[in-house]
C-alpha positions in Angstrom: 0.0 0.0 0.0 2.7 2.4 0.9 4.5 1.6 -2.4 1.3 2.3 -4.4 0.8 5.7 -2.7 4.3 6.7 -3.3 3.9 5.8 -7.0 0.8 8.0 -7.3 2.5 10.9 -5.6 5.5 10.6 -7.9 3.1 10.6 -11.0 1.3 13.7 -9.9 4.5 15.6 -9.4 5.6 14.7 -12.9 2.3 16.2 -14.4 2.8 19.4 -12.5 6.3 19.7 -13.7 5.4 19.5 -17.5 5.3 22.9 -19.3 1.6 23.3 -20.6 0.6 26.0 -23.2 -0.9 29.2 -21.7 -3.4 29.8 -24.6 -6.2 27.6 -25.9 -5.5 26.0 -29.3 -8.6 25.3 -31.6 -8.8 22.0 -33.3 -7.9 21.8 -37.0 -10.8 22.1 -39.5 -11.4 19.2 -41.9 -10.1 19.9 -45.4 -12.5 21.8 -47.8 -14.4 19.5 -50.1 -15.4 21.5 -53.2 -17.1 18.5 -54.8 -19.5 18.4 -51.8 -20.4 22.1 -52.2 -21.0 21.8 -56.0 -23.2 18.8 -55.4 -25.3 20.8 -52.8 -25.7 23.7 -55.3 -26.8 21.4 -58.1 -29.4 19.8 -55.9 -30.9 23.2 -54.9 -31.1 24.2 -58.5 -32.9 21.0 -59.4 -35.4 21.6 -56.6 -36.0 25.2 -57.6 -36.6 24.1 -61.2 -39.2 21.5 -60.2 -40.9 24.1 -58.0 -41.4 26.6 -60.9 -44.5 26.5 -63.1 -44.1 26.0 -66.8 -44.6 29.2 -68.9 -47.3 29.0 -71.6 -46.8 30.4 -75.1 -48.3 33.8 -74.2 -46.0 34.3 -71.3 -42.9 33.3 -73.3 -43.8 35.9 -76.0 -44.4 38.5 -73.2 -40.8 38.1 -72.1 -39.5 38.5 -75.7 -41.6 41.4 -76.9 -40.8 45.1 -76.4 -43.0 47.2 -74.1 -44.9 48.8 -77.0 -45.5 45.5 -78.8 -46.7 43.9 -75.6 -49.3 46.7 -75.1 -50.5 46.3 -78.6 -50.8 42.5 -78.2 -52.8 43.0 -75.0 -55.1 45.5 -76.7 -55.8 43.2 -79.6 -56.2 40.2 -77.3 -58.9 42.0 -75.4 -60.6 43.1 -78.6 -59.8 46.8 -78.6 -59.1 47.0 -82.3 -60.1 50.7 -82.7 -57.8 51.7 -79.9 -55.0 49.8 -81.6 -55.5 51.6 -84.9 -55.6 55.0 -83.1 -52.4 54.2 -81.2 -50.7 53.2 -84.5 -51.9 56.5 -86.1 -50.6 58.6 -83.2 -47.1 57.0 -83.3 -46.9 57.7 -87.0 -48.2 61.2 -86.5 -45.3 61.9 -84.1 -42.8 60.8 -86.6 -44.4 63.0 -89.3 -44.4 66.0 -86.9 -40.7 65.5 -86.2 -39.9 65.6 -89.9 -42.2 68.5 -90.5 -40.4 70.8 -88.1 -36.9 69.6 -89.0 -33.8 68.5 -87.1 -33.1 72.0 -85.7 -36.4 72.2 -83.8 -36.4 71.1 -80.1 -39.1 68.6 -80.9 -36.6 66.6 -82.8 -34.5 65.9 -79.7 -37.5 64.6 -77.7 -37.8 60.8 -77.3 -40.5 59.0 -79.2 -43.5 57.6 -77.4 -42.2 54.1 -78.1 -39.4 54.8 -75.6 -41.5 56.6 -72.9 -43.2 53.7 -71.2 -45.2 55.8 -68.6 -46.8 57.9 -71.3 -47.5 55.0 -73.6 -49.2 53.0 -70.8 -51.4 55.9 -69.8 -52.3 56.5 -73.4 -53.3 52.9 -74.0 -55.3 52.7 -70.8 -57.3 55.8 -71.6 -57.9 54.7 -75.2 -59.2 51.4 -74.1 -61.4 53.0 -71.5 -62.8 55.4 -74.1 -63.6 52.5 -76.5 -65.3 50.5 -73.7 -67.5 53.5 -72.9 -68.3 54.1 -76.6 -69.5 50.5 -76.9 -72.0 51.1 -74.0 -73.0 54.5 -75.5 -71.6 56.4 -72.5 -70.3 59.3 -74.6 -69.8 61.5 -71.5 -67.1 59.1 -70.3 -65.6 59.0 -73.8 -65.3 62.8 -73.7 -63.8 62.7 -70.2 -61.2 60.1 -71.2 -60.1 62.1 -74.2 -60.1 65.3 -72.1 -57.9 63.6 -69.5 -55.5 62.6 -72.2 -55.3 66.1 -73.6 -54.6 67.7 -70.2 -52.1 64.9 -69.3 -50.0 65.5 -72.4 -50.4 69.3 -71.9 -48.7 68.9 -68.5 -46.0 66.6 -70.1 -45.2 69.4 -72.7 -46.5 67.4 -75.7 -48.7 70.1 -77.3 -49.0 68.3 -80.6 -50.7 65.3 -78.9 -52.7 67.6 -76.5 -54.1 69.5 -79.5 -55.0 66.2 -81.2 -57.2 65.1 -78.2 -58.8 68.5 -77.7 -59.9 68.3 -81.3 -61.2 64.8 -80.7 -63.2 66.1 -77.7 -64.9 68.7 -79.9 -65.7 66.2 -82.6 -67.4 63.9 -80.1 -69.5 66.7 -78.6 -70.5 68.1 -82.1 -72.0 64.8 -83.1 -75.7 65.3 -82.2 -76.4 61.6 -82.0 -74.3 61.5 -78.7 -76.8 63.9 -77.0 -74.2 65.7 -74.9 -75.0 69.0 -73.1 -74.0 72.3 -74.6 -71.8 72.8 -71.5 -69.4 70.2 -72.9 -69.5 71.9 -76.3 -68.6 75.3 -74.7 -65.7 73.7 -72.8 -64.4 72.0 -75.9 -64.5 75.2 -77.9 -62.6 77.0 -75.1 -59.9 74.3 -74.8 -59.4 74.3 -78.6 -59.2 78.1 -78.7 -56.4 78.0 -76.2 -54.7 75.3 -78.2 -54.7 77.5 -81.3 -53.4 80.4 -79.3 -50.5 78.3 -78.0 -49.6 77.5 -81.6 -48.7 81.2 -82.2 -45.7 80.8 -79.9 -44.0 78.3 -82.3 -41.0 80.3 -83.6 -40.9 78.1 -86.8 -44.4 79.2 -87.8 -44.7 81.8 -90.5 -46.5 85.1 -90.0 -49.5 83.9 -92.1 -49.8 80.8 -90.0 -49.7 82.8 -86.8 -52.5 85.1 -88.1 -54.6 82.0 -89.0 -54.1 80.6 -85.5 -55.3 83.8 -83.9 -58.4 83.8 -86.2 -59.2 80.2 -85.4 -58.8 80.9 -81.7 -61.2 83.9 -82.0 -63.8 81.7 -83.7 -63.7 79.1 -81.0 -63.8 81.6 -78.1 -66.7 83.3 -79.9 -68.7 80.0 -80.0 -67.9 79.4 -76.3 -69.0 83.0 -75.5 -72.3 82.6 -77.3 -73.1 79.1 -75.8 -72.3 80.1 -72.2 -73.8 83.6 -72.2 -76.3 83.7 -69.3 -75.3 80.2 -68.0 -73.6 79.3 -64.7 -71.6 76.6 -66.2 -68.3 75.5 -64.7 -65.4 73.4 -66.1 -65.2 69.7 -65.3 -63.6 68.8 -61.9 -60.1 67.4 -62.5 -59.3 66.6 -58.9 -60.1 62.9 -59.4 -57.9 62.4 -62.5 -55.0 64.6 -61.4 -53.2 65.6 -58.3 -53.6 69.0 -56.6 -50.3 70.3 -58.0 -51.2 69.1 -61.5 -54.6 70.9 -61.3 -52.8 74.1 -60.2 -50.4 73.7 -63.2 -53.2 73.3 -65.6 -54.8 76.5 -64.2 -51.5 78.4 -64.7 -51.2 77.1 -68.3 -54.8 78.1 -69.0 -54.2 81.7 -67.9 -50.6 82.2 -69.0 -51.5 84.8 -71.6 -54.1 86.6 -69.4 -53.5 89.9 -67.6 -51.6 89.6 -64.3 -54.5 90.6 -62.1 -56.7 87.8 -63.8 -54.3 84.9 -63.3 -55.4 84.1 -59.8 -59.1 83.9 -60.4 -60.6 80.9 -58.5 -63.1 78.7 -60.3 -64.4 81.2 -62.9 -67.4 80.2 -64.9 -67.0 79.1 -68.5 -68.6 82.4 -69.6 -66.2 84.6 -67.6 -63.3 82.5 -68.9 -64.6 83.0 -72.5 -64.8 86.8 -71.8 -61.2 86.9 -70.6 -59.8 85.1 -73.6 -62.0 86.5 -76.3 -61.3 90.2 -75.5 -57.6 89.4 -75.5 -57.8 87.9 -78.9 -59.8 90.8 -80.2 -57.2 93.2 -78.9 -54.3 91.2 -80.5 -55.9 91.0 -83.9 -56.8 94.7 -83.8 -53.3 95.7 -82.8 -51.4 93.4 -85.2 -53.6 92.6 -88.2 -55.9 95.6 -88.6 -54.2 98.5 -90.5 -57.5 100.1 -91.3 -58.6 102.4 -88.5 -62.3 101.6 -88.7 -61.7 97.9 -88.6 -59.5 98.3 -85.5 -62.3 100.4 -83.8 -64.9 97.7 -84.6 -62.7 95.0 -83.1 -62.0 97.0 -80.0 -65.7 97.8 -79.7 -66.4 94.1 -79.6 -63.7 93.6 -77.0 -65.3 96.3 -74.9 -68.8 94.8 -75.1 -67.3 91.4 -74.1 -65.5 92.9 -71.1 -68.6 94.8 -70.0 -70.6 91.5 -70.0 -68.0 89.9 -67.8 -68.7 92.3 -64.9 -65.0 92.6 -64.2 -64.4 96.4 -63.7 -60.7 96.4 -64.4 -61.2 94.5 -67.7 -64.0 96.9 -68.8 -62.1 100.0 -67.9 -58.9 98.9 -69.7 -61.0 98.0 -72.8 -62.6 101.5 -72.7 -59.2 103.1 -72.5 -57.9 101.2 -75.5 -61.1 102.1 -77.5 -60.5 105.7 -76.6 -56.9 105.5 -77.9 -58.2 104.1 -81.2 -60.7 107.0 -81.6 -57.9 109.4 -80.8 -55.8 107.9 -83.6 -58.8 108.3 -85.9 -59.1 112.0 -84.9 -62.5 111.5 -83.3 -61.7 113.2 -80.0 -65.3 113.7 -78.7 -65.9 109.9 -78.8 -62.4 109.3 -77.3 -63.2 111.7 -74.5 -66.4 109.8 -73.7 -64.4 106.5 -73.6 -61.8 108.0 -71.2 -64.5 109.4 -68.9 -66.1 106.0 -68.8 -62.7 104.6 -67.8 -62.5 107.4 -65.2 -65.9 106.5 -63.7 -65.2 102.8 -63.5 -61.8 103.3 -61.8 -63.4 105.8 -59.3 -66.2 103.3 -58.6 -63.8 100.4 -58.0 -61.4 102.7 -56.0 -58.6 101.6 -58.3 -56.1 104.4 -57.7 -53.6 103.3 -60.4 -56.2 103.2 -63.2 -57.8 106.3 -61.8 -54.6 108.2 -62.4 -54.2 106.8 -65.9 -57.8 107.8 -66.7 -57.2 111.4 -65.4 -54.0 111.7 -67.5 -55.8 110.4 -70.6 -58.7 112.9 -70.2 -56.3 115.7 -69.6 -54.3 114.9 -72.8 -57.5 114.6 -74.8 -58.7 118.1 -73.6 -55.2 119.4 -74.5 -55.5 118.0 -78.1 -59.0 119.6 -78.3 -57.5 122.9 -77.4 -59.2 123.0 -73.9 -56.0 123.6 -71.9 -57.8 124.9 -68.9 -60.0 121.8 -68.5 -56.9 119.7 -68.9 -55.1 121.5 -66.1 -58.3 121.4 -64.0 -58.5 117.6 -64.3 -54.9 117.0 -63.4 -54.8 119.4 -60.5 -58.0 117.9 -59.2 -56.4 114.5 -59.3 -53.3 115.7 -57.6 -55.3 117.0 -54.7 -57.0 113.6 -54.2 -54.1 111.4 -55.0 -51.5 110.1 -52.5 -48.1 111.6 -52.8 -46.5 108.3 -52.3 -48.0 106.9 -55.5 -46.7 105.9 -58.9 -49.5 107.8 -60.7 -48.7 111.0 -58.8 -45.4 111.2 -60.8 -47.2 110.7 -64.1 -49.7 113.4 -63.3 -47.0 115.8 -62.4 -45.1 115.1 -65.6 -48.2 115.6 -67.6 -48.8 119.0 -66.0 -45.2 119.9 -66.6 -45.5 119.1 -70.3 -48.7 121.2 -70.6 -47.0 124.2 -68.9 -44.0 123.7 -71.1 -46.2 123.9 -74.1 -47.8 127.1 -72.7 -44.4 128.7 -72.1 -44.8 128.7 -68.3 -41.5 127.1 -67.7 -41.1 127.9 -64.0 -44.4 126.1 -63.2 -43.3 123.2 -65.4 -40.0 123.0 -63.6 -41.8 122.9 -60.2 -44.0 120.0 -61.3 -41.1 118.1 -62.9 -39.2 118.4 -59.6 -42.2 117.0 -57.7 -42.3 114.0 -60.1 -38.6 113.4 -59.6 -38.7 113.6 -55.8 -41.7 111.3 -55.7 -40.1 108.6 -57.9 -36.9 108.9 -55.9 -38.7 108.3 -52.6 -40.6 105.3 -54.0 -37.4 103.8 -55.6 -39.0 103.8 -59.0 -35.9 103.1 -61.0 -37.7 102.8 -64.3 -39.0 106.4 -63.9 -36.1 108.0 -62.1 -33.8 108.8 -65.0 -36.7 109.9 -67.2 -37.9 112.3 -64.5 -34.3 113.6 -64.0 -34.1 114.5 -67.7 -37.5 116.2 -67.6 -36.4 118.3 -64.6 -33.3 119.4 -66.5 -35.3 120.3 -69.6 -37.8 122.3 -67.6 -35.1 124.2 -65.7 -33.3 124.8 -69.0 -36.4 126.3 -70.5 -37.1 128.4 -67.4 -33.5 129.8 -67.4 -33.3 130.3 -71.2 -34.5 133.9 -71.3 -32.3 134.9 -68.5 -29.3 133.2 -70.0 -29.9 134.9 -73.4 -30.3 138.3 -71.6 -26.9 137.9 -69.9 -25.3 137.0 -73.2 -26.8 140.0 -75.0 -25.7 142.5 -72.4 -22.1 141.0 -72.4 -20.9 143.0 -69.5 -18.3 141.9 -67.0 -21.0 141.3 -64.4 -23.2 139.2 -66.8 -20.3 137.1 -67.9 -19.4 136.5 -64.2 -23.1 135.5 -63.7 -22.9 133.0 -66.5 -19.6 131.5 -65.3 -20.9 131.3 -61.7 -24.0 129.5 -62.9 -22.0 127.1 -65.0 -19.9 126.1 -62.1 -22.8 125.9 -59.7 -26.0 125.2 -61.6 -28.2 125.3 -58.5 -27.5 129.0 -58.2 -30.2 129.9 -60.7 -30.8 133.3 -59.1 -27.4 134.5 -60.3 -28.7 134.7 -63.9 -31.5 136.9 -62.9 -29.1 139.4 -61.3 -28.8 141.9 -64.2 -29.0 145.7 -64.3 -32.3 147.2 -63.4 -32.8 148.8 -66.7 -32.1 145.5 -68.5 -34.3 143.2 -66.4 -36.8 141.0 -68.2 -40.3 142.1 -67.5 
């Protein structure tokens, strides 16, 4: 027993004496078997292949076809043959339009519809919806689908396609067998009138083509005006087909050619909309394409009547002002004065200070041309008493009075009013008028000092020469020129 215990103790001591490693050593990994991995991958591929469903003939063709071809196949498959023919016509029309304008036109650089998948898909969906509605004799929906297409491509800056669908809308409504309300007919005429007006901005169009576009626009707006007169019709609500931002953009496009104070009109009736556009077209044709005075007066008279029926005071007043200018050019000052007074009354009624000043100035100038200088001065001075000094029209009225006094030879009074106009424009920071008023002040002062300057030159004494030199060095010392001998003073 003692010998066994001694052996065990000696064995333990030997274990403790061995030098064991201080860190743990991980066991070695088995060698990498690439053949096992490849076998596993091939088995997974086989399982995935068995899980997939087999593609039929139609699905295989779908993967091979282009986007345009696939849309056409689906249209024909669903029986929309009319939509397919129209789509094919539109795609050919785009190519013809590109070659018509030439390679230097921006239209040439735009991608074809074949390559614009979003537009192409929207076009196909709306065409098929329109054809479905036509089969069930729901022509109102047909009109709405074509109208949505026209407005969509108007937002996408494709006017050629927008104009095409606006014309389609008019053709649908004009077909009496469809029994659509005159409200849709009025809206279609209005949209097509704007389309013709937009064509005038094409810089490649010849002058005769531009004139023809304005005349076509006038005809459509005239039809819209006649149809909607006395009716409380509104345009179709676009909030379902377009987002809020898109609706706002359509509103901006619709009134891009309108006067600034009319661009923010909210939900005008179709009749008011027709008045805004028709009077503008009348004015453009009268200004650009009516060399005969009477023809111009006739067009501006029509514009005034349209504006008057719109019950928009600023529109009626401005039309009356332009009509007065036309009569002034035709030397019919009595009728022109009546037009200006009407403009004056409208501006006073609406408390429109800016137009009130313009009307006062126009009446004063008309009286001046008629030889009634006293009435002209009376109108302007009456306006200056009522007008605010910190106003743009105040400067114009002062300048007008200065011009009248200049013509009458009352140069000192003219200089005083020119100085008022200059000071007012400087206080208001009217940079567009500041330099002009500065020149007018200089002219008025020059006229006022002309007699005194001539008198000093004629006397030619040492004192008068000194007066002239002093005034030359310091122009503000105008009193120096008046300091002549008592017997030579100007009476």
